[in-house]
N, C-alpha and C positions, 0 to 999 in steps of 0.2 A: 927362213923360219916360218913355221906354220902359224896361221892366224888362230887365236884363241877361240874356242867354241864354248859357248855357254849352253849348258843342258839342264833340264829338269831331271829328277830321278826317272820319270817315265820316258823321257827322251833318250836317256842313257840305256835303259832297258831295250827300247826299240832299236837303237843303234847297234847294240851287241847282238840282238836277234837277227838283224839284217846281215851283219858280218858272218854270223854262224851259218845262216842259210846260204849265202853266196859262197863261202869258203867250203861248205860241206856238200849239200844237195846239188846246188847249181854247178859247182865245179865238176862233180861227178857226171852230171848231165852232158856238159860240154866235152869232157874226156870221152864219154861214150860216143858222142857225135863224131869226134875225131877218129876214134877206132873204126866206126862203121864206114866213114868216108875213106880211110885207108884201104878198106877191103874192096873198094870200087876199082882199084888198079893203080896205074901210074900216078903218083901224087904231084908230079910236075905240071900235068894238065888236068887236074881234078878240081873243079870249081867248088864242089862240096867240101873238100878238104880245106881249101883256101878260106872258105867262108867260116868253117868251124874253127880254124886257127885264129882268124880275125876276131871271132866271138870270144875266144879264149883270152886273147890279148886285152880286149876291152874289159872282160870280167876281172882279170888280174889287176888292171888299172883301177877299176872301181873299188875292189877290195883294199888296195893300197891307199886310196884316198880316204876310205872310211876308217881304216886303221889309223891313219895320220890324224884324222878328226878326233878319234877316240883318245889318242895320246895327248892331243892339245886341249882336251875338254876339261872344263871347270864345271862341276856339278853343284847346282844350287841346293842347299840343305834347307828343308822345310822349317827346321827349328830356328834358322837364322833370318827367316823372312818376316819382316815386321809389317804392321798394318798402319803405321803412322805416315808413311810415304809410299808412293808407287815405285815399284822396282821389279826386277825380273822375278818371277814366281808369285807375283800378286795378281788377284783378280780385282779389277777396278770397275765400279759402276759409275756411269757417266750420264748426264742429261745434255743433249744437244740444245744449246741456247737458241738456235735458229728455228728448229721445227718442234722442239719440246719432247722429242722421242728419247726414251732411256735405252741405253745399250750396256752390255757387260762384255769386257775383254779380259783375257788372261795374257799377261806379258811374259813372253818366252824369248829365248835366244833365237837368232835368225834361222838356224837349222831346223827348228821345230815349228816355225811360223806356219799357220793354216787359217787364213781369214775365214774360210767356210765354217771352221770350228770356233771362231772368235778368238783364236790364238794369234796375237800380234807380235811381230818381232820388235825387240828393243831398238832395232835400227830403222824401223819403218817410220814414216812421218808422224803418225798418230802415237806410236810407241815412244819415239824420241821425246815428243811433246809432253806425254804423260809421266815419264820417268822423273822422279824427284818431287812431283807435285803432291800436295796434301789434300785432305778431305775439305770440301767446300770451296776449293780453289778453281778458278776458271782458267783453262789453258787454250791458247789460240794455236790452231793447226793449219798449215798451208798444205793442201793435198797436191798430189802430183799433177792433177788436171788444172791447178792454179786456184781452185776454190778455197775459200777460207771457212773454217769452222771453229766455233767456240764450244768447248765441252766443260761442263761443271762436274767436278768429281763429287759424287754423292756418298760413296762408300768404298772402302778398301778392304779386301779380304786376303787371306793366305790362299793362293791358288794351287798349291801343291799338296799331294797326298802323302 
């Protein structure tokens, strides 16, 4: 059974666009490569053909994985996201109690996580610690490197559009 995937509406749109690209344009590109490789002659000793067929197999596998993820997806509705507690779809403003720095994170499902964009997975150490917490609460987080941080939640907003 497939693992449930939690997506924001933006993440759902991106997933569908990726599936469309891979199953449309990319699939045609690989088919063209196979056709060209066939023209090189005997396919039993044709490295170009073997390479193109391997690429096709990997592409089909990736499309199947993404389609399965789409079937198992639960989309977070912006209308159901509250600002009383931190949850998937919220943007949380925190103040690090150790260094005094303020940071802002949007909590998303693991498939949409992108730390560079301040999108944290609900399964990451910081994301897990923040889920369910309320404004003015201090949460303790143990990072993968073993360091501990205390984060005070200063504000919770709806992070979905």
